[in-house]
Z-matrix of the N, CA and C atoms (Angstrom, degrees):
N
C 1 1.396
C 2 1.489 1 116.74
N 3 1.268 2 115.34 1 -30.97
C 4 1.435 3 121.49 2 176.62
C 5 1.513 4 111.30 3 -60.52
N 6 1.292 5 120.31 4 -38.47
C 7 1.450 6 125.09 5 -178.28
C 8 1.519 7 108.60 6 -67.71
N 9 1.222 8 116.91 7 -41.04
C 10 1.422 9 123.84 8 -173.05
C 11 1.591 10 104.74 9 -72.62
N 12 1.244 11 119.09 10 -41.19
C 13 1.518 12 127.37 11 170.18
C 14 1.499 13 111.38 12 -53.80
N 15 1.332 14 112.44 13 -55.32
C 16 1.557 15 117.83 14 175.64
C 17 1.540 16 116.13 15 -55.21
N 18 1.247 17 110.08 16 -35.88
C 19 1.532 18 109.79 17 -179.63
C 20 1.452 19 114.04 18 -86.34
N 21 1.257 20 121.72 19 -31.16
C 22 1.493 21 124.89 20 177.10
C 23 1.539 22 117.74 21 -85.57
N 24 1.283 23 114.72 22 -17.30
C 25 1.523 24 116.16 23 -176.94
C 26 1.546 25 112.73 24 -68.34
N 27 1.449 26 120.20 25 -36.36
C 28 1.465 27 113.91 26 175.15
C 29 1.564 28 108.33 27 -69.03
N 30 1.252 29 122.12 28 -38.61
C 31 1.482 30 123.08 29 -178.88
C 32 1.634 31 111.44 30 -60.69
N 33 1.371 32 114.01 31 -41.43
C 34 1.397 33 119.89 32 -179.57
C 35 1.654 34 107.98 33 -67.13
N 36 1.288 35 110.03 34 -40.46
C 37 1.556 36 115.83 35 179.56
C 38 1.531 37 109.66 36 -59.65
N 39 1.376 38 115.00 37 -45.62
C 40 1.448 39 121.77 38 -175.45
C 41 1.603 40 108.21 39 -67.35
N 42 1.279 41 114.77 40 -39.15
C 43 1.527 42 115.06 41 176.07
C 44 1.459 43 113.41 42 -64.87
N 45 1.325 44 116.62 43 -36.83
C 46 1.453 45 121.36 44 -177.72
C 47 1.508 46 104.39 45 -72.95
N 48 1.229 47 124.48 46 -37.53
C 49 1.459 48 128.12 47 177.96
C 50 1.512 49 113.69 48 -59.23
N 51 1.403 50 111.71 49 -48.29
C 52 1.427 51 121.35 50 178.28
C 53 1.616 52 109.99 51 -60.52
N 54 1.371 53 112.22 52 -50.57
C 55 1.515 54 116.94 53 179.17
C 56 1.413 55 113.35 54 -61.57
N 57 1.348 56 122.49 55 -34.12
C 58 1.433 57 125.03 56 -174.52
C 59 1.529 58 105.54 57 -72.72
N 60 1.409 59 117.04 58 -39.27
C 61 1.576 60 119.00 59 -175.19
C 62 1.461 61 105.92 60 -73.58
N 63 1.368 62 119.83 61 -36.47
C 64 1.407 63 120.25 62 -178.01
C 65 1.541 64 108.52 63 -62.08
N 66 1.278 65 120.03 64 -54.99
C 67 1.454 66 125.92 65 178.12
C 68 1.525 67 111.26 66 -52.52
N 69 1.361 68 114.57 67 -47.67
C 70 1.497 69 119.10 68 179.68
C 71 1.641 70 113.01 69 -58.86
N 72 1.248 71 109.32 70 -45.60
C 73 1.535 72 118.51 71 177.86
C 74 1.522 73 110.99 72 -61.63
N 75 1.188 74 117.91 73 -49.31
C 76 1.588 75 123.02 74 175.22
C 77 1.521 76 110.43 75 -56.15
N 78 1.364 77 113.64 76 -47.44
C 79 1.485 78 113.65 77 -178.07
C 80 1.487 79 112.33 78 -70.81
N 81 1.184 80 121.70 79 -29.23
C 82 1.424 81 124.11 80 178.94
C 83 1.464 82 112.82 81 -76.09
N 84 1.305 83 118.56 82 -36.46
C 85 1.467 84 130.23 83 171.12
C 86 1.526 85 110.58 84 -58.18
N 87 1.364 86 120.80 85 -45.64
C 88 1.338 87 122.97 86 -172.04
C 89 1.501 88 110.42 87 -71.76
N 90 1.381 89 113.20 88 -38.46
C 91 1.520 90 120.45 89 175.29
C 92 1.442 91 114.00 90 -69.11
N 93 1.263 92 113.10 91 -38.75
C 94 1.574 93 116.88 92 -179.67
C 95 1.552 94 106.71 93 -67.06
N 96 1.397 95 117.63 94 -43.00
C 97 1.506 96 117.46 95 176.20
C 98 1.442 97 115.84 96 -57.46
N 99 1.284 98 119.23 97 -40.17
C 100 1.399 99 123.47 98 -179.80
C 101 1.538 100 116.71 99 -68.35
N 102 1.393 101 114.05 100 -45.42
C 103 1.366 102 121.70 101 178.72
C 104 1.674 103 109.30 102 -68.20
N 105 1.295 104 115.19 103 -45.48
C 106 1.459 105 116.04 104 -179.42
C 107 1.557 106 110.32 105 -63.67
N 108 1.286 107 120.48 106 -43.47
C 109 1.492 108 122.72 107 177.12
C 110 1.550 109 113.25 108 -60.65
N 111 1.308 110 113.85 109 -41.82
C 112 1.559 111 116.00 110 176.75
C 113 1.410 112 109.22 111 -65.73
N 114 1.350 113 120.71 112 -46.02
C 115 1.420 114 123.73 113 -178.08
C 116 1.572 115 114.41 114 -59.63
N 117 1.400 116 114.36 115 -37.58
C 118 1.469 117 116.70 116 178.59
C 119 1.432 118 110.37 117 -72.45
N 120 1.337 119 116.78 118 -33.90
C 121 1.471 120 121.97 119 -179.72
C 122 1.455 121 110.26 120 -64.54
N 123 1.498 122 119.93 121 -35.99
C 124 1.419 123 127.68 122 -173.67
C 125 1.564 124 105.48 123 -75.97
N 126 1.329 125 117.59 124 -53.07
C 127 1.451 126 119.60 125 -164.95
C 128 1.527 127 117.26 126 -102.22
N 129 1.374 128 119.92 127 -15.68
C 130 1.444 129 122.12 128 -176.14
C 131 1.553 130 116.07 129 -88.22
N 132 1.386 131 122.50 130 -47.98
C 133 1.388 132 121.93 131 -174.61
C 134 1.523 133 119.17 132 -55.46
N 135 1.279 134 115.18 133 -37.16
C 136 1.506 135 118.23 134 -177.33
C 137 1.534 136 113.62 135 -135.72
N 138 1.406 137 112.17 136 73.19
C 139 1.431 138 115.72 137 -174.84
C 140 1.536 139 108.40 138 -67.59
N 141 1.364 140 118.22 139 169.35
C 142 1.431 141 124.43 140 172.44
C 143 1.531 142 114.23 141 -72.13
N 144 1.175 143 118.55 142 163.42
C 145 1.500 144 122.46 143 -166.67
C 146 1.444 145 114.00 144 -56.33
N 147 1.327 146 120.08 145 -36.30
C 148 1.452 147 122.57 146 -178.53
C 149 1.555 148 115.18 147 -113.56
N 150 1.329 149 115.98 148 14.84
C 151 1.399 150 127.90 149 -178.76
C 152 1.627 151 114.78 150 -78.09
N 153 1.226 152 115.87 151 118.87
C 154 1.470 153 122.00 152 -175.56
C 155 1.495 154 107.96 153 -92.07
N 156 1.319 155 116.92 154 166.21
C 157 1.443 156 120.94 155 -178.45
C 158 1.587 157 112.30 156 -65.52
N 159 1.391 158 113.54 157 -29.73
C 160 1.461 159 114.09 158 -179.11
C 161 1.572 160 111.03 159 -71.13
N 162 1.430 161 118.10 160 -30.29
C 163 1.436 162 119.07 161 173.56
C 164 1.507 163 114.73 162 -65.09
N 165 1.404 164 110.25 163 -40.69
C 166 1.424 165 118.49 164 176.03
C 167 1.558 166 115.10 165 -59.86
N 168 1.388 167 113.00 166 -39.61
C 169 1.462 168 119.81 167 171.92
C 170 1.428 169 114.52 168 -60.17
N 171 1.392 170 113.94 169 -38.08
C 172 1.423 171 117.71 170 -178.59
C 173 1.594 172 110.80 171 -71.90
N 174 1.269 173 118.20 172 -32.20
C 175 1.415 174 118.23 173 172.52
C 176 1.437 175 113.93 174 -69.98
N 177 1.329 176 120.43 175 -39.17
C 178 1.452 177 120.06 176 173.68
C 179 1.462 178 113.71 177 -60.70
N 180 1.403 179 116.23 178 -42.13
C 181 1.355 180 122.90 179 178.20
C 182 1.611 181 114.12 180 -61.66
N 183 1.263 182 111.12 181 -35.16
C 184 1.493 183 114.17 182 177.16
C 185 1.592 184 108.98 183 -72.74
N 186 1.256 185 122.88 184 -26.31
C 187 1.468 186 122.35 185 171.76
C 188 1.545 187 110.67 186 -66.85
N 189 1.305 188 114.89 187 -36.55
C 190 1.420 189 122.27 188 179.37
C 191 1.560 190 117.56 189 -83.64
N 192 1.371 191 112.58 190 13.39
C 193 1.474 192 118.66 191 -178.84
C 194 1.520 193 117.86 192 -58.23
N 195 1.339 194 121.32 193 -30.22
C 196 1.435 195 123.71 194 172.82
C 197 1.494 196 116.54 195 -54.96
N 198 1.374 197 114.09 196 -25.26
C 199 1.508 198 116.82 197 -179.50
C 200 1.525 199 107.08 198 -86.95
N 201 1.286 200 124.14 199 -18.77
C 202 1.438 201 119.58 200 173.74
C 203 1.586 202 112.57 201 -79.97
N 204 1.307 203 118.03 202 -13.86
C 205 1.436 204 123.53 203 179.11
C 206 1.497 205 114.85 204 -69.59
N 207 1.342 206 115.20 205 -32.92
C 208 1.417 207 124.28 206 -176.52
C 209 1.607 208 106.91 207 -86.16
N 210 1.253 209 113.99 208 134.61
C 211 1.405 210 121.29 209 -178.62
C 212 1.550 211 118.28 210 -72.54
N 213 1.259 212 114.97 211 -11.26
C 214 1.571 213 120.42 212 -177.35
C 215 1.469 214 106.21 213 -108.68
N 216 1.412 215 125.74 214 0.86
C 217 1.378 216 125.69 215 174.03
C 218 1.526 217 111.99 216 -122.78
N 219 1.319 218 113.79 217 147.76
C 220 1.478 219 121.28 218 179.95
C 221 1.554 220 109.28 219 -144.00
N 222 1.322 221 119.98 220 128.23
C 223 1.517 222 118.85 221 -178.42
C 224 1.494 223 105.12 222 -122.76
N 225 1.407 224 114.94 223 150.29
C 226 1.410 225 122.01 224 167.08
C 227 1.569 226 109.12 225 -132.29
N 228 1.360 227 116.60 226 158.05
C 229 1.372 228 123.22 227 178.03
C 230 1.524 229 106.70 228 -134.20
N 231 1.453 230 114.82 229 127.46
C 232 1.382 231 114.73 230 170.56
C 233 1.605 232 112.60 231 -140.54
N 234 1.205 233 117.31 232 176.84
C 235 1.514 234 119.44 233 -174.82
C 236 1.551 235 106.60 234 -137.85
N 237 1.322 236 108.96 235 155.25
C 238 1.500 237 119.63 236 177.83
C 239 1.403 238 111.51 237 -147.54
N 240 1.331 239 119.66 238 134.85
C 241 1.561 240 127.05 239 -176.01
C 242 1.478 241 105.36 240 -80.40
N 243 1.331 242 117.05 241 145.01
C 244 1.471 243 123.00 242 169.40
C 245 1.541 244 105.14 243 -119.42
N 246 1.314 245 107.37 244 -177.04
C 247 1.524 246 118.35 245 173.89
C 248 1.539 247 111.13 246 -58.43
N 249 1.258 248 117.43 247 153.85
C 250 1.449 249 128.21 248 169.33
C 251 1.608 250 110.30 249 54.78
N 252 1.273 251 110.56 250 40.45
C 253 1.559 252 114.48 251 171.54
C 254 1.410 253 118.52 252 73.13
N 255 1.311 254 121.32 253 11.87
C 256 1.439 255 126.03 254 179.51
C 257 1.515 256 106.47 255 -80.37
N 258 1.333 257 117.44 256 148.35
C 259 1.449 258 119.89 257 175.91
C 260 1.545 259 105.85 258 -130.55
N 261 1.313 260 114.01 259 127.77
C 262 1.564 261 119.43 260 174.76
C 263 1.517 262 112.97 261 -103.65
N 264 1.295 263 114.51 262 121.31
C 265 1.522 264 124.00 263 175.62
C 266 1.432 265 105.08 264 -95.24
N 267 1.388 266 111.28 265 137.57
C 268 1.485 267 119.44 266 -179.37
C 269 1.547 268 106.40 267 -128.67
N 270 1.379 269 112.95 268 128.30
C 271 1.468 270 117.75 269 176.38
C 272 1.501 271 109.48 270 -112.31
N 273 1.221 272 127.57 271 134.77
C 274 1.430 273 132.49 272 179.92
C 275 1.493 274 110.89 273 -120.94
N 276 1.241 275 114.35 274 122.20
C 277 1.475 276 121.45 275 171.74
C 278 1.510 277 111.90 276 -108.71
N 279 1.384 278 113.87 277 125.52
C 280 1.414 279 115.55 278 176.86
C 281 1.519 280 112.18 279 -116.01
N 282 1.315 281 111.09 280 122.39
C 283 1.493 282 120.98 281 -177.74
C 284 1.465 283 114.82 282 -99.69
N 285 1.270 284 119.71 283 120.55
C 286 1.575 285 120.69 284 172.24
C 287 1.614 286 104.89 285 -97.28
N 288 1.378 287 109.70 286 130.00
C 289 1.453 288 114.37 287 171.77
C 290 1.477 289 116.24 288 -51.53
N 291 1.385 290 113.32 289 147.16
C 292 1.523 291 118.52 290 -176.29
C 293 1.552 292 103.01 291 -123.88
N 294 1.382 293 105.46 292 168.19
C 295 1.549 294 117.83 293 172.39
C 296 1.571 295 103.32 294 -98.16
N 297 1.241 296 114.53 295 85.27
C 298 1.436 297 125.28 296 172.18
C 299 1.683 298 109.79 297 62.75
N 300 1.362 299 110.43 298 30.18
C 301 1.541 300 115.43 299 -179.75
C 302 1.544 301 112.59 300 88.33
N 303 1.196 302 120.52 301 -6.37
C 304 1.585 303 127.00 302 -173.45
C 305 1.482 304 109.60 303 -73.82
N 306 1.372 305 118.01 304 -57.68
C 307 1.458 306 120.47 305 -177.72
C 308 1.394 307 109.25 306 -153.87
N 309 1.375 308 120.64 307 152.73
C 310 1.577 309 123.41 308 179.40
C 311 1.481 310 109.13 309 -58.62
N 312 1.349 311 110.23 310 142.75
C 313 1.509 312 116.04 311 173.77
C 314 1.537 313 108.39 312 -111.38
N 315 1.364 314 111.79 313 99.26
C 316 1.494 315 119.16 314 -170.72
C 317 1.587 316 111.90 315 -84.77
N 318 1.258 317 115.95 316 -26.42
C 319 1.410 318 121.05 317 174.02
C 320 1.597 319 114.58 318 -153.05
N 321 1.368 320 114.92 319 154.27
C 322 1.401 321 126.02 320 -174.93
C 323 1.470 322 109.83 321 -129.91
N 324 1.355 323 119.85 322 114.98
C 325 1.486 324 124.37 323 -178.51
C 326 1.477 325 108.57 324 54.75
N 327 1.282 326 121.75 325 35.46
C 328 1.542 327 124.95 326 173.63
C 329 1.357 328 114.03 327 87.50
N 330 1.294 329 120.11 328 -0.75
C 331 1.493 330 125.60 329 177.12
C 332 1.515 331 109.73 330 -97.56
N 333 1.293 332 118.34 331 124.54
C 334 1.450 333 122.98 332 -172.10
C 335 1.570 334 108.40 333 -77.14
N 336 1.288 335 123.80 334 130.38
C 337 1.419 336 127.06 335 171.33
C 338 1.459 337 110.48 336 -95.52
N 339 1.358 338 118.99 337 114.22
C 340 1.410 339 125.27 338 176.31
C 341 1.600 340 110.71 339 -74.69
N 342 1.308 341 117.49 340 151.89
C 343 1.511 342 118.91 341 -176.81
C 344 1.491 343 105.14 342 -68.03
N 345 1.344 344 114.54 343 150.99
C 346 1.545 345 120.30 344 170.62
C 347 1.529 346 110.16 345 -88.58
N 348 1.271 347 119.83 346 131.40
C 349 1.401 348 126.03 347 -170.58
C 350 1.578 349 104.93 348 -108.79
N 351 1.390 350 107.94 349 137.31
C 352 1.466 351 122.58 350 174.32
C 353 1.456 352 108.13 351 -122.60
N 354 1.412 353 119.96 352 122.24
C 355 1.408 354 121.31 353 -177.60
C 356 1.541 355 111.17 354 -114.81
N 357 1.259 356 114.94 355 142.56
C 358 1.562 357 120.94 356 177.62
C 359 1.513 358 104.06 357 -134.56
N 360 1.423 359 110.80 358 133.32
C 361 1.477 360 118.26 359 175.17
C 362 1.468 361 110.11 360 -130.22
N 363 1.385 362 107.42 361 144.07
C 364 1.453 363 115.45 362 179.80
C 365 1.548 364 109.50 363 -139.55
N 366 1.343 365 116.51 364 127.38
C 367 1.403 366 120.69 365 -175.33
C 368 1.593 367 105.10 366 -102.51
N 369 1.412 368 111.00 367 137.79
C 370 1.469 369 121.44 368 -174.06
C 371 1.535 370 105.75 369 -132.90
N 372 1.375 371 111.84 370 145.96
C 373 1.440 372 120.97 371 166.08
C 374 1.648 373 108.68 372 -97.06
N 375 1.185 374 118.39 373 108.23
C 376 1.438 375 121.91 374 -174.94
C 377 1.549 376 112.73 375 -75.71
N 378 1.368 377 117.39 376 -13.50
C 379 1.331 378 125.48 377 -167.45
C 380 1.722 379 103.72 378 -93.60
N 381 1.284 380 114.24 379 -30.22
C 382 1.399 381 122.07 380 179.83
C 383 1.546 382 109.08 381 -117.89
N 384 1.423 383 112.98 382 96.81
C 385 1.434 384 116.09 383 -176.75
C 386 1.536 385 113.03 384 -60.09
N 387 1.304 386 111.18 385 139.26
C 388 1.537 387 120.01 386 -179.23
C 389 1.501 388 117.34 387 80.64
N 390 1.401 389 117.29 388 11.65
C 391 1.440 390 122.96 389 176.71
C 392 1.529 391 107.41 390 -100.60
N 393 1.403 392 112.06 391 115.66
C 394 1.540 393 114.47 392 176.43
C 395 1.483 394 106.54 393 -118.94
N 396 1.219 395 120.65 394 145.32
C 397 1.435 396 130.16 395 176.36
C 398 1.455 397 116.33 396 -111.07
């Protein structure tokens, strides 16, 4: 039985590592979605008279500051104008796999692990407060 355990332990450890990172990524994505959408609803629909989209993106990014404190998460916020005065705000969450939350795992056996990205978009009409598309 010792030999079976010695052979199966690394496999079980890798399965546990993949399961942990999957659950962490899904949890971070759902929290990021909620905070990003709430921030867009607060700052984007009715900006101040001289406020540009870049300043709104900075305010939304300030609300997402807890994600910048963790070394395995990185978030960015940008905006893009569309036809007829609509503005689309895009939030990107980049998750780097970890070793059970202890530290980021950037490579395994010499193979680089790129971060997993989750993108959320929300389109707003800044000239009609309260209109979301």
